[in-house]
N, C-alpha and C positions, 0 to 999 in steps of 0.2 A: 444500532449505537447502546451500546451499557447505558445504566445511569448510573450517576456520580452515588458514590458511599455517603450512608450518615454523614460525619460528619472527619475533614483532613486532617493529621495529627498537630497539627502547627499551623498557621494563620498562611507558610509563605506554601504550604502543599500545593503540589498542582493541582486544582479541580477538574473533573472533564470539562467538554464540552455542554453547552446550553444547548437542549434538546431534547423534542421526548425520543423512547425508547420501539425498535422496528417492531417490536411486536408489540403488544398491549394488546388482553384480549381483553374482553365486554368485561367480564369474571371479576378481572386483578383487582384489587386495594386501588381507592382512586388515589390521584396525586395532588401533590400542591408544588404550584408553580413561583418559587422564588424569584423577585424582580429585582436586581443590586449589580451599580454598575460597578461597585466594588466587591474586589475578592476576597478580601477582610472581611467584607460585611457579612457577605453571601457566609463564607466560613465561619464563624460566629456563630449569626441565625442559626446552621447545622447542626453546632457543636449547640446551643441551649436547649432545641424543637430534640434531638438525640433521637432513639432510635424507636422504631416504630411508626415509622412514616417516610414512605415516596416521593422524596424530592427530585423535580426537576426543574433546571435554574439558566435563564434568562437574563445577561446583562445589557439589556436592553429593552427600551417599555416598544420597542420596534420589532427585535427578537421577540420577545413575550410574546408580543399579539401573533405574530407567524405561527407560536408552540403553541396561543390557544384556538388560533380554525385550523390548525390540525391534528391536534391533539385529544382524542374525543374524551380521553378517562381525567383532564384533570379539573380535578372534584374543588378547589379552591386558588386566590393569590394573597399572597403576600408580597407587595410590590413599599420600594422606595420609591418618596413623591421627586423628592431630585437626582433627575440623571438628564443627557443632555439628551435631544433630538426631540424622542419621544416622551415626556416625560409620566411620575404618578399617580398625573392629574389626566391628560389628556388617552389614559392606558384605563384612567375607569371609566370615564366619559363614552370615548369605546364600546367597552365592556358592555354597558349599563343598555347603549344605542342600536347594541351588535342581532342581526337579523335573525339568528343563532341563537335558541328558548337555553339553546345548552350553555351558550357565554353568557348570554343577557344575565341569568340568575343568579351566577356564584358569587358566594361567600367572598369577599373580599376585602380584606384586614391591609389596614395601611403601616407602614413601617413609618415610623419618623422616629430622629435623635433627637429631641428636645418638644415639649410638650408647647407649641406652639398654639390661641386658642384660634388664627385665624386661618392657618392649614386644616387645623379640621373639621371650623365653622362653613370652607369651602370642599372638601372630600367628601361631606356629610354630603351637600346639599348633592352632591354630585351623586349619590348612592351607596358610600361606604356601609359599612359594615361593624367594624371596630378599627379603637384606633393603638396602636401598641408602638411603648419607647423602648428602639432597640436597647436590649440587653437588660433591660427589664419586664417582668409579667407574662412567663412565656410558663409559664405552669398554669394559666389559666388560658393563652390562649394554647395548650394543648390539648383541654378538657377540652376548652369551644368546640376546635378545628377537630377532632375526633368525632362529635354527634352530628359535626357537617358531612364529612366523608362517610358515615355509615349514612347518612338520607343519601345521601349521590348516591351511593350501591344501589339502594334499595330501587331509586326510581332507573336507574341508566338499566339495569336486570329486568328490572319490569318492561320497561318500555321496549328492549331487548325481546321479551318473552313475546310482545302483542297483547299482553292483563293490563289492567289497570293500574295506576301505583299506588300502593299501603302503606299510608304511616309510619312510620317508625313508629314504634313503643315511645308514651310518653316521657316513663322512668327510664329510658334508655338513653335518653335526651339531655345535654349536660345544662344544670344548674343552670340560676338568674346568677350572675355574679356577682358577690357583695361589694357595696359601693367605695369603698378604698382599694380592688382591684388593682394593679397599674390597666389591664385592660380595655381600654376608655371604652367600652360600647354605645354604638349611634343611635337613635332611636331607633323605632321599625323601619323601617321600610313598609308602608301599604301596598299592596298589590290595588298599582292601576291603571285603568286601560292604557293600552299602545294607540298610538297613534300609527300612520303607514307605516311601512316599515323606510329607512331611509329618505322619509316626509323632508322637504328642505326646510316646513317651516319649524321641527321639531327638531332637527340639525343646528339652524342660526337658535333657538334657543336656548339651544343645552351651551351653545360659541357663547350667547351673550354671556350667561349665567357664571359663564365662570369666567368672563373677565374683570364681571363689574368688584365692584370690595363690598360684603356684607355682614351685617351687624345686628346681634335683637333687636336694639333700637332704629333700622333702618332691612326691612328685610327688601327683599325684590317686589316687584311687582308687572303686572304684564295686563297691558292695554292692549285694547282694539280699538279701531277710527273706523266706522263703517258709513262711508257717500257714495249712494250709490246718482251714476248716470252722472259722474263727477269725471271726464274724463285729461281734467289735469291735476287731477291729487297730488296723484306719485308723482308727477316734475314740483310741486308743492313741497311735498315733504321732504321729500329729495333738497331741494336749496334751503326750509327749515328743521332741518336732525343736521343737529357739527356729526354726532360722530352716526356714519352710518354700521358700526354692528350694534347701535341699537335698535337699527328699525327691520322694518319685512318688507315689505309691499306683497300682498297679497292680489292679486290683478289689478283691475284698474279702479275699485270702487273701496280697496281699504287697504289700511297698516298698521301690523302690529312696533310697538315700543314694546323697550325692555328697557328698567329704572329699578332705582335701590330709591331708597327714606322712608323717614316716616312720617305718620300718616294723612295728617295735616297738607306737606309736602308734595307728598304726590301725587293729592286729591287737587289741588291747586297746578303740578305741576298738567295730570290729563286735563284738566280747562283747555291750558293752555296747549299739548297736541290736537283740542277740538279746536280752538280761534284756528289753530295751523291750516287743518283741515280747510274749513270755512273760506278762510282767506280775504280777501277784503267781499263778498257777497254776504259778512255776515251780517245780518241784522239787514239787507237788504231791501226796500218793500215785495224789487219786487225777483223772482226767480232766487228767493235764499233757497240754500242748499241743504237738504237732511241729515244730519247730523246723529250720526247713534256714537254712543263712549259707551264703552264695558272694560269694568276697571277685574282685575282679579290677583290678588295676594297673597303671593304663594307658600306653601310650608314648605320650607325646606327635605321636610321627609318625604317626600311628594310632590316631587314638585313639572314632573309630569301630568301630574294630576290636575294640578290648577291649569292646564297646555291645554289637555284635552274639555276639562270643562269648559273651558271660555268658548272657545273654539264646535264646541258641540251647541251653543248657545246662541240665538237666532237671533240679527238687528231687528231692531223696533221702528213702528213706517213713525220716524218721528215729524213734532212739528214745524215748522220752517220758520216757526219762530223763534227758536231755540233748540238748540239737543237737548238728546235725550241721554240723560246721564247714569250709569249702575252699575254697584259696587256689587261683584256678588257674594256669598258668603265663602269665611274660612277666617283665615286667621284677625283681621279689623269683628268678628261676631258678625250680626246678623244681617243679611244683603239688603239693600235697599235699591229703590229709585226716583230721579227726578224727572222733569222740564223744567230748562229755562229759559229769560230771555237774550238773547245775547248781549245785553246791559250790564242784569248778574252777571256770566259769566268774564267780564273783561272788567268787573269791579274785583269780584271775589279770586283772580288768576296771576291778580298782581301781589 
């Protein structure tokens, strides 16, 4: 199938169907995948980008995902957010959690019709690289894309030849964008350790983050409560957590919770989570459970790093007189830990 031209003469002119080319040599110029359910918008973006880019179009998030899996020459993604079915957020989530390293690391640019801070924060949390307002900022976008596509070609050709990738010269890369540029840069995504591909805990975490509304004053917090030897823990947590989307049960003696809010509120929520895990046995003279609560604030620029950090942290052998409570270092500053009697936990969690 032949690739679409750079731009039609008019928005109403027929655009070729989306899809990969029949034969794409590995040394060919990397392509940009343009995803939008509106033919008019796709035509407008094509005109704005102009000559010099090889564009593959997709009219839905589902079709774009198929193209990404089948077409190795894709070097960057430009995607709308509001689409029926698989929208831009879900497409971005799939890209960043893909088992294919060439897909997971693709530069991803969000196309939006307006400056929407909520959408921008959510896209940033999922791993977007840039946020572009439709109809504006394409000069800066073209420079940025050329640098990323050149890097893609270098890495792709080196991988095919069996040699180690060689970084492109610093001077060949696009200069940092001016603060006034309409191309809004997202914070640099840090390279974070990946968990096992398709790990159910990671999938739950990304889905939970996508469902909650985050603000700078109310970031996401990840909690893990461990209670060794408590066979009824999972049933108690299921009964006490109203939103099943926010809870993940890891075996029989650990549960994970994802929520958002101000610092003081999230600490109180963590204490309530510990109380819920202990149940009626909290503070009992005999057979009092050993509860370890660990909290990790989530940095939006490296959300999977927070999950990996908490997953690597071993539970403490908590004192039966009360839970051990820890906050890992991050957005809250330095980490801290303490042990509290159950009476204090009840008082502080109200």
